[in-house]
N, C-alpha and C positions, 0 to 999 in steps of 0.2 A: 389523517396522515397516510401517505402513500409508502409502499415498500420501496426499498433501495437495494440494488445489487452493486456491491463494491467489487471492482476488478483491479487486481494489481497489474502494473505495466509488464510488458514483455521483458525478456532478458536484456539487461543493459551491458555496458562495457565492463566486464567482470575483472579486467586487469587494472582498473582505475583505483587510485588511492586519494582522489580528491573529488569534490562535488562536480566541477565543470567537466572533467574527463569522463566521469561516470554517466553523465546525463545524455546518453544516446543509445538507441537500440542496437543490439547486435543483429546479424543476419537471422540468427535463430529467433531473436525477439520479434522481428517482423513476421516470421513464419508462424510463431505461436499465436500472435494476434490475428493473423489472417485465418488460421484454423478456428479460432474462437468465433470470429465474425461469421464464418460459414456455418458453424454449429448453431448459433443463435438464429440465423435466417432459416436454416433447415427445420428447426424445431418451432418455428413461428412464434418465437418469443416476442412479447409486446412491450416495448420500452419507448414510449413517445418522447421521452426527454433524456438527453445524453449530456453528461458533464465530464469535465476533466480538470486537472490542475494546469498550471501554465508551464510546467517543466517540459523539456523537449521529449523525454521518454513517454510522458503522458499523451502528448499531442500525437506523436508518431504511433503509439499503440492504437489510439482511437482511429487514426487514419488507416492503418493497416487492417483494422477490423472492418473498414468500409464505411465509417461514419464521417460525414462532412459538416453536418449541422450540429456543432458541439459547443456548449457554453463552457468557457474557460473561467476558472475561479482560483486565484492564488491561495485561498484558504485550504484548498485540497492538495497543496504541495506537501512533499515529504519533509520531515525534519532533516536538518543537515548533519547526517551521522558522521561524515568524515571531519567536519568542523568540530563536533563534540569529541570525537576520538583524539584529534590533535590536542584539544584542550586538556583532556584526561592525561595524555602523554606528558604534556608540558607542566601541568600542575600537580599531577599525582604519580607520575612515573610509570603509567600503564602503557606498555608498548602497543602499537597498532599492529594487528595480526597481518602476516604475509599470506597466509593460506586461509581458505574458507573455514576449516575446522576450528581455527582460533577464535572465530567470531562467536562460537557457541558459548564460550566463557566470557568473552569480551563484552558482548552486547548487554547482558544483564547487569554487568558492573557499571556500564555507561548509563543505562536507564536509572539504576538505583542512585547514582551520584547526581544525575540531572534532576530527578524528582525531589531529592533531598536538598537542593540548592547548594550542592558542594562543588559545582563548577563555577568559577568566578567569571563574571561578565559573559555569559553565553550569548550568542547572537539572538536567541529566543529562549524564554523561560519555559519550563515544563508546563506551568499554568497557562501560559499564552498558547502553547501548542494544543493543550487540552481544550481551551476555550474556543479557538478557531475551528477545531474539528467539530465540536458540538454545534456551534452556530451555523456552520456551512451545511451540515447534514440536516439540522432542524429546518432550515429554510428550504432545502430541496424537498424534504418530506412534506412540507406544507403545500407543495404544488399539486397539480392534478395529474394522476396517472403514474405508473411505475417508472422509476428512473434508473439508468445505468450511470455509475460514477467510476471513471478510470483514474486511479490514484496510485499510492505506494503502500508497501507493507507496514511501515510504521504507523501511518494514519489509520489503516485498517485495524491494526492491533489496538490503537487507542479507541476506535469506535467500539470494538469488542469489549474493551475495559469498561467503557461507559455503559454498555448494554448489560453486562454481566457482573459488574462490580468486581472486576479482577484486580488483584494487587499487582504491584509493579513486576514482581518476579514472574507471575503467570502471564502478564502481558508480554514480557520478553520472550517467554517460551512460544507464545502464539506467533509473535513476529518472526521468530526463527523458522517456524513451520510453513509460513505462507509461500506458495509457489508462484512463479511468474505466470501471468494471465489466469490466475485462479479466481473463482467467483465466491462471494460471501454475501449472503442476503440477510438484511435486517427487516423484520416484519413487525408492524405495530400491533401489539396485543394490549388492550386497555390503553393506559397512558404511557406505556414503556415500549422500548425496542426489545424484540426477542430475535436472536439469531436462529434462522431456520436453514441456513446453508453455510458451510465453512470449507474453504480450500478445495472447491469442486473444480475438476479439470476434465470434464467429459470429452472435450475435444482432443485430449492427449491420452486417452485410455487405451486406444488400439495398440497392440504389441509393437507395431513398427513406429509408434510415436513415444514410447516410454522414455527414449533418450532425451526428449524435449521436456520432461518433468523436472524443471530446474528450480533451484532456490536462489541462485545468484546469477 
C-alpha cells in the first residue's frame, strides 16, 4: 500500500445554493491552489501519481496547482450536499441555511438523516457513497508510489471515518473543519490506514495569507 495525500479543492462559488452553480473555483480558489502547487514543488514533495474527481472544481484545482497529467475518477466526486439539503427541506422541513454559520447545525442533521436512510429516494445512498470512497482509495493505494488526490471535504471526512472508525457526528465535525486546499495524509500501518496529517495548510500560514484560510 502506498500513502495517499488528500487535498480539498480551492474555494468554490460561495454564493451558490445548488450543485451546478457551486462547481467552479473563485479567484481566491485558483490562488490557493497555485500557492499549494508552489509549496509542493519548493519542498521537493514526491508524488508520481495525481488523481482528481471529475467535478470542475477538482479539475481546476489540479490545473492551478500546475498538474496536467491527472487521472480523473468520478468515484472521487463530492456527495451532492445541496441535493440532500433540498430533500431535507422538502421531506423534513429543515430550512437550507442562508449563511455559513447555519451549516454548523445543518450539516450534522443532514448526515444523520442520510446515514439512517431517512431521506426518501436520495440520488445516492450513504452506503453507496461509503463504498465508492473506499473502493477508489483502495485502488489508488494499490499502485506504486505516493499519490495526490484532489477531491472534496465530504469525501475526505468519509475517508477519515473509515480510517478512524468515526461515528456520523464526528465525521460531520471533521467535514466542517476542513479548509480549502488543505492536505490530509493517510499512511498504511499494518493492514489499516492511519491519518498522519490533517487539515494542513503550510502554503497559507504566512501572516499575509491568513485571509485565504477559508472553509467555504
